[in-house]
C-alpha positions as YAML, in Angstrom:
chain: A
units: angstrom
residues:
- id: 1
  name: MET
  ca: [22.11, 61.03, 36.24]
- id: 2
  name: THR
  ca: [20.95, 60.42, 32.69]
- id: 3
  name: ILE
  ca: [23.05, 57.28, 32.43]
- id: 4
  name: ILE
  ca: [21.89, 55.99, 35.82]
- id: 5
  name: THR
  ca: [18.23, 56.66, 34.90]
- id: 6
  name: ALA
  ca: [18.67, 54.81, 31.61]
- id: 7
  name: LEU
  ca: [20.28, 51.83, 33.32]
- id: 8
  name: LEU
  ca: [17.54, 51.68, 35.94]
- id: 9
  name: ALA
  ca: [14.85, 51.91, 33.27]
- id: 10
  name: LEU
  ca: [16.51, 49.19, 31.20]
- id: 11
  name: GLY
  ca: [16.99, 46.99, 34.26]
- id: 12
  name: GLY
  ca: [13.38, 47.51, 35.32]
- id: 13
  name: LEU
  ca: [12.11, 46.68, 31.84]
- id: 14
  name: THR
  ca: [14.27, 43.56, 31.75]
- id: 15
  name: LEU
  ca: [12.96, 42.46, 35.12]
- id: 16
  name: LEU
  ca: [9.37, 43.11, 34.04]
- id: 17
  name: LEU
  ca: [9.78, 41.09, 30.84]
- id: 18
  name: ALA
  ca: [11.44, 38.24, 32.74]
- id: 19
  name: LEU
  ca: [8.55, 38.12, 35.20]
- id: 20
  name: MET
  ca: [6.05, 38.13, 32.30]
- id: 21
  name: LEU
  ca: [7.89, 35.20, 30.66]
- id: 22
  name: ILE
  ca: [7.91, 33.24, 33.92]
- id: 23
  name: LEU
  ca: [4.18, 33.81, 34.41]
- id: 24
  name: ALA
  ca: [3.43, 32.94, 30.77]
- id: 25
  name: ASN
  ca: [5.46, 29.75, 31.03]
- id: 26
  name: LYS
  ca: [3.52, 28.65, 34.09]
- id: 27
  name: LYS
  ca: [0.19, 29.71, 32.63]
- id: 28
  name: LEU
  ca: [0.67, 28.16, 29.18]
- id: 29
  name: TYR
  ca: [2.70, 25.11, 30.19]
- id: 30
  name: VAL
  ca: [1.34, 21.90, 28.68]
- id: 31
  name: TYR
  ca: [2.27, 18.71, 30.48]
- id: 32
  name: GLU
  ca: [3.69, 15.96, 28.28]
- id: 33
  name: ASP
  ca: [3.89, 12.46, 29.59]
- id: 34
  name: PRO
  ca: [7.59, 11.48, 29.70]
- id: 35
  name: ARG
  ca: [6.62, 7.96, 28.63]
- id: 36
  name: ILE
  ca: [5.99, 9.30, 25.14]
- id: 37
  name: ASP
  ca: [9.72, 9.79, 24.56]
- id: 38
  name: VAL
  ca: [10.45, 6.29, 25.83]
- id: 39
  name: VAL
  ca: [7.79, 4.66, 23.65]
- id: 40
  name: GLU
  ca: [8.89, 6.65, 20.62]
- id: 41
  name: SER
  ca: [12.45, 5.39, 21.12]
- id: 42
  name: MET
  ca: [11.09, 1.83, 21.07]
- id: 43
  name: LEU
  ca: [9.32, 2.31, 17.74]
- id: 44
  name: PRO
  ca: [11.12, 1.62, 14.42]
- id: 45
  name: HIS
  ca: [11.08, 5.30, 13.32]
- id: 46
  name: ALA
  ca: [9.88, 4.34, 9.86]
- id: 47
  name: ASN
  ca: [7.23, 7.09, 9.90]
- id: 48
  name: CYS
  ca: [5.42, 5.07, 7.25]
- id: 49
  name: GLY
  ca: [1.85, 5.85, 8.31]
- id: 50
  name: ALA
  ca: [0.73, 2.21, 8.26]
- id: 51
  name: CYS
  ca: [-0.64, 2.60, 11.80]
- id: 52
  name: GLY
  ca: [-2.94, 5.41, 10.67]
- id: 53
  name: TYR
  ca: [-0.81, 8.21, 12.12]
- id: 54
  name: PRO
  ca: [1.53, 10.52, 10.16]
- id: 55
  name: GLY
  ca: [4.59, 9.39, 12.10]
- id: 56
  name: CYS
  ca: [5.96, 7.44, 15.03]
- id: 57
  name: ARG
  ca: [5.69, 10.38, 17.47]
- id: 58
  name: PRO
  ca: [1.90, 10.81, 17.09]
- id: 59
  name: PHE
  ca: [1.53, 7.04, 17.32]
- id: 60
  name: ALA
  ca: [3.59, 6.98, 20.54]
- id: 61
  name: GLU
  ca: [1.28, 9.66, 21.98]
- id: 62
  name: ALA
  ca: [-1.76, 7.56, 21.07]
- id: 63
  name: LEU
  ca: [-0.21, 4.49, 22.68]
- id: 64
  name: VAL
  ca: [0.46, 6.32, 25.94]
- id: 65
  name: LYS
  ca: [-3.10, 7.68, 25.95]
- id: 66
  name: GLY
  ca: [-4.43, 4.17, 25.42]
- id: 67
  name: ASP
  ca: [-6.11, 5.06, 22.11]
- id: 68
  name: MET
  ca: [-4.14, 2.44, 20.16]
- id: 69
  name: SER
  ca: [-2.55, -0.95, 20.77]
- id: 70
  name: PRO
  ca: [1.11, -1.76, 19.98]
- id: 71
  name: ALA
  ca: [-0.08, -4.34, 17.44]
- id: 72
  name: LYS
  ca: [-1.04, -1.49, 15.10]
- id: 73
  name: CYS
  ca: [2.64, -0.96, 14.32]
- id: 74
  name: THR
  ca: [3.13, -3.55, 11.59]
- id: 75
  name: VAL
  ca: [6.72, -2.49, 10.96]
- id: 76
  name: SER
  ca: [7.94, -3.35, 14.45]
- id: 77
  name: SER
  ca: [8.84, -6.93, 15.30]
- id: 78
  name: GLU
  ca: [6.71, -9.06, 17.61]
- id: 79
  name: ASP
  ca: [9.36, -8.67, 20.32]
- id: 80
  name: GLY
  ca: [9.29, -4.91, 19.83]
- id: 81
  name: ARG
  ca: [5.51, -4.75, 20.20]
- id: 82
  name: GLN
  ca: [5.63, -6.93, 23.29]
- id: 83
  name: ALA
  ca: [8.32, -4.68, 24.81]
- id: 84
  name: ILE
  ca: [6.13, -1.60, 24.32]
- id: 85
  name: ALA
  ca: [3.14, -3.42, 25.81]
- id: 86
  name: ALA
  ca: [5.19, -4.50, 28.83]
- id: 87
  name: TYR
  ca: [6.47, -0.97, 29.39]
- id: 88
  name: LEU
  ca: [2.97, 0.52, 29.25]
- id: 89
  name: GLY
  ca: [1.41, -2.35, 31.16]
- id: 90
  name: VAL
  ca: [-1.13, -3.09, 28.44]
- id: 91
  name: ASP
  ca: [-1.97, -5.97, 26.15]
- id: 92
  name: ALA
  ca: [-0.05, -5.90, 22.88]
- id: 93
  name: GLY
  ca: [-3.27, -6.63, 21.02]
- id: 94
  name: ALA
  ca: [-3.72, -8.50, 17.79]
- id: 95
  name: GLU
  ca: [-3.78, -7.04, 14.33]
- id: 96
  name: GLU
  ca: [-3.94, -8.96, 11.08]
- id: 97
  name: LYS
  ca: [-1.06, -8.06, 8.84]
- id: 98
  name: ARG
  ca: [-1.99, -6.00, 5.79]
- id: 99
  name: VAL
  ca: [-0.12, -5.87, 2.53]
- id: 100
  name: ALA
  ca: [-0.28, -4.20, -0.84]
- id: 101
  name: ARG
  ca: [-2.05, -6.10, -3.63]
- id: 102
  name: LEU
  ca: [-1.65, -5.45, -7.36]
- id: 103
  name: ALA
  ca: [-4.65, -5.68, -9.69]
- id: 104
  name: CYS
  ca: [-2.71, -6.54, -12.84]
- id: 105
  name: ALA
  ca: [-0.76, -9.49, -14.23]
- id: 106
  name: GLY
  ca: [-0.18, -8.16, -17.75]
- id: 107
  name: GLY
  ca: [3.57, -8.38, -18.15]
- id: 108
  name: PHE
  ca: [5.28, -7.68, -21.47]
- id: 109
  name: ASN
  ca: [5.09, -11.38, -22.38]
- id: 110
  name: VAL
  ca: [1.26, -11.39, -22.39]
- id: 111
  name: ALA
  ca: [0.22, -7.75, -22.88]
- id: 112
  name: ILE
  ca: [0.99, -5.62, -25.91]
- id: 113
  name: ASN
  ca: [2.06, -2.03, -26.34]
- id: 114
  name: ARG
  ca: [0.31, -0.07, -29.05]
- id: 115
  name: ALA
  ca: [3.03, 2.56, -29.07]
- id: 116
  name: LYS
  ca: [6.68, 2.76, -28.08]
- id: 117
  name: TYR
  ca: [7.51, 5.07, -25.20]
- id: 118
  name: ALA
  ca: [10.93, 6.74, -25.28]
- id: 119
  name: GLY
  ca: [10.78, 9.16, -22.34]
- id: 120
  name: ILE
  ca: [12.12, 8.94, -18.79]
- id: 121
  name: SER
  ca: [11.70, 5.55, -17.14]
- id: 122
  name: SER
  ca: [8.67, 6.42, -15.03]
- id: 123
  name: CYS
  ca: [5.11, 5.14, -14.96]
- id: 124
  name: ARG
  ca: [3.86, 8.61, -14.14]
- id: 125
  name: GLY
  ca: [5.90, 10.07, -16.95]
- id: 126
  name: GLU
  ca: [4.52, 7.65, -19.52]
- id: 127
  name: ALA
  ca: [0.97, 7.96, -18.18]
- id: 128
  name: LEU
  ca: [1.07, 11.69, -18.93]
- id: 129
  name: ILE
  ca: [1.27, 10.88, -22.63]
- id: 130
  name: SER
  ca: [-2.26, 9.74, -23.47]
- id: 131
  name: GLY
  ca: [-2.25, 7.27, -20.58]
- id: 132
  name: GLY
  ca: [0.79, 5.38, -21.87]
- id: 133
  name: GLY
  ca: [1.43, 3.10, -24.80]
- id: 134
  name: LYS
  ca: [0.03, -0.12, -23.36]
- id: 135
  name: GLY
  ca: [-2.87, -1.66, -25.25]
- id: 136
  name: CYS
  ca: [-4.84, -2.09, -22.03]
- id: 137
  name: SER
  ca: [-5.31, 1.44, -20.72]
- id: 138
  name: TRP
  ca: [-5.76, 0.06, -17.18]
- id: 139
  name: GLY
  ca: [-2.59, -2.05, -17.21]
- id: 140
  name: CYS
  ca: [0.71, -1.71, -15.38]
- id: 141
  name: LEU
  ca: [3.25, 0.32, -17.36]
- id: 142
  name: GLY
  ca: [6.16, -1.57, -15.79]
- id: 143
  name: HIS
  ca: [8.68, 1.18, -15.04]
- id: 144
  name: GLY
  ca: [8.79, 0.33, -11.33]
- id: 145
  name: ASP
  ca: [7.80, 3.62, -9.70]
- id: 146
  name: CYS
  ca: [6.34, 1.48, -6.91]
- id: 147
  name: GLU
  ca: [9.62, -0.39, -6.45]
- id: 148
  name: LYS
  ca: [11.57, 2.88, -6.28]
- id: 149
  name: VAL
  ca: [9.28, 4.49, -3.73]
- id: 150
  name: CYS
  ca: [9.14, 1.50, -1.36]
- id: 151
  name: ASP
  ca: [11.43, 2.17, 1.62]
- id: 152
  name: PHE
  ca: [11.21, -1.43, 2.82]
- id: 153
  name: ASP
  ca: [12.41, -3.23, -0.34]
- id: 154
  name: ALA
  ca: [9.08, -5.05, -0.37]
- id: 155
  name: ILE
  ca: [8.49, -4.62, -4.12]
- id: 156
  name: THR
  ca: [10.59, -6.02, -6.93]
- id: 157
  name: MET
  ca: [9.92, -6.04, -10.67]
- id: 158
  name: ASN
  ca: [9.74, -9.56, -12.07]
- id: 159
  name: ALA
  ca: [11.22, -10.72, -15.37]
- id: 160
  name: PHE
  ca: [8.13, -9.51, -17.24]
- id: 161
  name: GLY
  ca: [7.92, -6.00, -15.81]
- id: 162
  name: ILE
  ca: [5.26, -6.65, -13.18]
- id: 163
  name: PRO
  ca: [5.70, -5.63, -9.51]
- id: 164
  name: VAL
  ca: [5.84, -8.49, -7.00]
- id: 165
  name: VAL
  ca: [5.09, -7.74, -3.34]
- id: 166
  name: ASP
  ca: [7.02, -9.55, -0.61]
- id: 167
  name: GLU
  ca: [4.42, -10.03, 2.12]
- id: 168
  name: ALA
  ca: [7.07, -10.51, 4.80]
- id: 169
  name: LYS
  ca: [8.60, -7.10, 4.09]
- id: 170
  name: CYS
  ca: [5.47, -5.11, 3.20]
- id: 171
  name: THR
  ca: [4.25, -2.78, 5.96]
- id: 172
  name: ALA
  ca: [1.09, -1.52, 4.22]
- id: 173
  name: CYS
  ca: [2.48, 2.02, 4.30]
- id: 174
  name: GLY
  ca: [0.57, 2.88, 1.12]
- id: 175
  name: ASP
  ca: [3.39, 4.61, -0.79]
- id: 176
  name: CYS
  ca: [2.89, 2.29, -3.77]
- id: 177
  name: VAL
  ca: [-0.84, 3.05, -3.71]
- id: 178
  name: GLU
  ca: [-0.14, 6.76, -4.00]
- id: 179
  name: VAL
  ca: [2.57, 6.58, -6.66]
- id: 180
  name: CYS
  ca: [0.84, 4.25, -9.14]
- id: 181
  name: PRO
  ca: [-0.78, 6.37, -11.88]
- id: 182
  name: LYS
  ca: [-3.12, 3.51, -12.80]
- id: 183
  name: ASP
  ca: [-4.40, 2.97, -9.22]
- id: 184
  name: LEU
  ca: [-3.51, -0.71, -9.40]
- id: 185
  name: PHE
  ca: [-2.40, -1.11, -5.79]
- id: 186
  name: SER
  ca: [-4.66, -1.38, -2.75]
- id: 187
  name: ILE
  ca: [-4.08, -2.43, 0.86]
- id: 188
  name: HIS
  ca: [-5.63, -5.70, 2.04]
- id: 189
  name: PRO
  ca: [-5.35, -8.12, 4.96]
- id: 190
  name: VAL
  ca: [-3.14, -11.10, 4.12]
- id: 191
  name: SER
  ca: [-6.17, -13.37, 4.51]
- id: 192
  name: HIS
  ca: [-7.53, -11.98, 1.23]
- id: 193
  name: ARG
  ca: [-6.03, -14.80, -0.84]
- id: 194
  name: LEU
  ca: [-8.76, -14.81, -3.48]
- id: 195
  name: TRP
  ca: [-7.81, -11.98, -5.80]
- id: 196
  name: VAL
  ca: [-8.84, -10.38, -9.09]
- id: 197
  name: ALA
  ca: [-5.57, -9.62, -10.87]
- id: 198
  name: CYS
  ca: [-7.10, -7.33, -13.46]
- id: 199
  name: LYS
  ca: [-8.67, -3.87, -13.58]
- id: 200
  name: SER
  ca: [-9.87, -3.69, -17.15]
- id: 201
  name: LEU
  ca: [-13.47, -2.54, -17.54]
- id: 202
  name: GLU
  ca: [-13.77, -3.92, -21.07]
- id: 203
  name: ALA
  ca: [-15.79, -7.06, -21.82]
- id: 204
  name: GLY
  ca: [-15.62, -9.90, -24.29]
- id: 205
  name: ASP
  ca: [-12.81, -11.65, -26.14]
- id: 206
  name: ALA
  ca: [-11.65, -8.30, -27.54]
- id: 207
  name: VAL
  ca: [-9.88, -7.87, -24.19]
- id: 208
  name: LEU
  ca: [-7.52, -10.69, -25.16]
- id: 209
  name: GLU
  ca: [-6.23, -8.67, -28.13]
- id: 210
  name: ASP
  ca: [-4.47, -6.43, -25.63]
- id: 211
  name: CYS
  ca: [-3.80, -8.84, -22.78]
- id: 212
  name: GLU
  ca: [-3.94, -12.62, -22.69]
- id: 213
  name: VAL
  ca: [-4.60, -12.72, -18.95]
- id: 214
  name: GLY
  ca: [-7.22, -9.98, -18.81]
- id: 215
  name: CYS
  ca: [-10.73, -10.49, -17.45]
- id: 216
  name: THR
  ca: [-13.25, -10.92, -20.25]
- id: 217
  name: ALA
  ca: [-16.23, -10.49, -17.91]
- id: 218
  name: CYS
  ca: [-17.47, -14.01, -18.72]
- id: 219
  name: GLY
  ca: [-18.96, -14.20, -15.23]
- id: 220
  name: LYS
  ca: [-18.07, -17.85, -14.58]
- id: 221
  name: CYS
  ca: [-16.56, -17.02, -11.18]
- id: 222
  name: ALA
  ca: [-19.75, -15.23, -10.15]
- id: 223
  name: MET
  ca: [-21.86, -18.16, -11.35]
- id: 224
  name: ASP
  ca: [-19.79, -20.62, -9.34]
- id: 225
  name: ALA
  ca: [-19.76, -18.48, -6.17]
- id: 226
  name: PRO
  ca: [-22.90, -16.31, -6.40]
- id: 227
  name: ASN
  ca: [-22.95, -15.48, -2.70]
- id: 228
  name: LEU
  ca: [-19.35, -14.34, -2.76]
- id: 229
  name: ILE
  ca: [-18.78, -12.70, -6.13]
- id: 230
  name: SER
  ca: [-20.83, -10.29, -8.20]
- id: 231
  name: MET
  ca: [-19.99, -8.68, -11.54]
- id: 232
  name: VAL
  ca: [-19.62, -4.90, -11.32]
- id: 233
  name: GLN
  ca: [-18.54, -2.87, -14.36]
- id: 234
  name: ASN
  ca: [-17.36, -6.03, -16.12]
- id: 235
  name: LEU
  ca: [-15.13, -7.09, -13.22]
- id: 236
  name: PRO
  ca: [-15.66, -9.66, -10.45]
- id: 237
  name: LEU
  ca: [-16.20, -7.98, -7.08]
- id: 238
  name: ILE
  ca: [-15.33, -10.17, -4.10]
- id: 239
  name: ASP
  ca: [-17.32, -9.64, -0.91]
- id: 240
  name: TYR
  ca: [-14.62, -10.22, 1.68]
- id: 241
  name: SER
  ca: [-17.17, -10.03, 4.49]
- id: 242
  name: LYS
  ca: [-18.30, -13.48, 3.35]
- id: 243
  name: ASN
  ca: [-16.31, -16.72, 3.63]
- id: 244
  name: HIS
  ca: [-13.69, -16.13, 0.95]
- id: 245
  name: GLN
  ca: [-11.29, -18.92, 1.89]
- id: 246
  name: THR
  ca: [-12.18, -20.94, -1.19]
- id: 247
  name: GLN
  ca: [-10.63, -21.59, -4.57]
- id: 248
  name: VAL
  ca: [-13.94, -22.47, -6.22]
- id: 249
  name: PRO
  ca: [-14.18, -19.16, -8.16]
- id: 250
  name: ILE
  ca: [-10.83, -19.64, -9.91]
- id: 251
  name: GLN
  ca: [-11.55, -23.10, -11.30]
- id: 252
  name: ARG
  ca: [-13.29, -22.11, -14.55]
- id: 253
  name: CYS
  ca: [-11.64, -18.76, -15.23]
- id: 254
  name: PRO
  ca: [-10.40, -19.07, -18.83]
- id: 255
  name: THR
  ca: [-7.66, -16.45, -18.55]
- id: 256
  name: GLY
  ca: [-6.55, -16.77, -14.93]
- id: 257
  name: ALA
  ca: [-7.67, -13.23, -14.17]
- id: 258
  name: ILE
  ca: [-8.99, -14.36, -10.79]
- id: 259
  name: VAL
  ca: [-6.35, -16.19, -8.80]
- id: 260
  name: TRP
  ca: [-5.38, -17.59, -5.42]
- id: 261
  name: LEU
  ca: [-2.37, -15.89, -3.83]
- id: 262
  name: GLU
  ca: [-0.20, -18.24, -1.80]
- id: 263
  name: SER
  ca: [1.60, -16.99, 1.33]
- id: 264
  name: ASP
  ca: [4.95, -17.87, -0.25]
- id: 265
  name: GLY
  ca: [4.31, -15.51, -3.16]
- id: 266
  name: ASN
  ca: [3.24, -18.12, -5.69]
- id: 267
  name: VAL
  ca: [0.08, -17.56, -7.73]
- id: 268
  name: THR
  ca: [-2.37, -20.40, -8.30]
- id: 269
  name: LYS
  ca: [-4.67, -20.31, -11.32]
- id: 270
  name: GLY
  ca: [-7.59, -22.56, -12.16]
- id: 271
  name: PRO
  ca: [-7.15, -25.64, -14.37]
- id: 272
  name: GLU
  ca: [-9.01, -24.04, -17.28]
- id: 273
  name: ALA
  ca: [-6.74, -20.99, -17.44]
- id: 274
  name: LYS
  ca: [-4.63, -20.80, -20.58]
- id: 275
  name: LYS
  ca: [-1.02, -21.76, -19.91]
- id: 276
  name: ILE
  ca: [1.42, -18.95, -20.59]
- id: 277
  name: ILE
  ca: [4.77, -20.24, -21.79]
- id: 278
  name: ARG
  ca: [6.06, -17.20, -23.69]
- id: 279
  name: LYS
  ca: [9.17, -15.75, -22.05]
- id: 280
  name: GLY
  ca: [9.96, -13.04, -24.56]
- id: 281
  name: ARG
  ca: [8.52, -9.59, -25.07]
- id: 282
  name: LEU
  ca: [5.65, -9.03, -27.45]
- id: 283
  name: ARG
  ca: [6.62, -6.58, -30.17]
- id: 284
  name: VAL
  ca: [4.91, -3.21, -30.33]
- id: 285
  name: GLY
  ca: [1.50, -3.70, -31.87]
- id: 286
  name: GLU
  ca: [1.81, -7.51, -31.91]
- id: 287
  name: SER
  ca: [-1.15, -9.52, -30.61]
...
């Protein structure tokens, strides 16, 4: 009898728990639109965050809810975005491509190092030692942390140790923005062709002792385009809400610190900018 009682008690408890689980499942069940899985499978699975969401799954949920348009996925191809739009029966939308921009042009052929760094090849590593050995404390240290962290091969280091962004490959994920210890990268629409390639807050010709292409805060660009550019903390500040499709501000820049970025990756400087012909590296402390 003891064994039978125990088996009945155990069976009854098991039945009770099973019923409780069934009721809880029905009570707490959250419906998930099956289209989310389909849309997620159509996304590139880069999980880059360029769309504003932490991954492709949350973005797929937003698409199905109608909170976002397929055009927000800058990693996907145009055909891919159109396929998602067709599946959901919505307009693909239009979104201007955004890319990473670098506010420095001080490669080792034009910018000096005041001290030699002999640690691990990392911008963050060098920056931990008094900000790095570069004469310009705002300048790119040139170890390529941004190139290493880019999952899309959109950044390459040029011959002078300066990162170059490939607009066609860049997804505006922001990884380079986060990894740069000098905060030289920012995300901009590709239409922002007028660009200040310097972040130094110093003023005067003393800037040129550390970098030949640094901004000296002469203000000529602001004088020539007063409604578009203002000087803030010794740097030109471009108001991109105004008509900025003009090369007028670069014409009189003596160092080429404000430039025009071509869609093919070339950089156009004004006619008064000093021509840089040096191909070699400046020695430590040399100016």
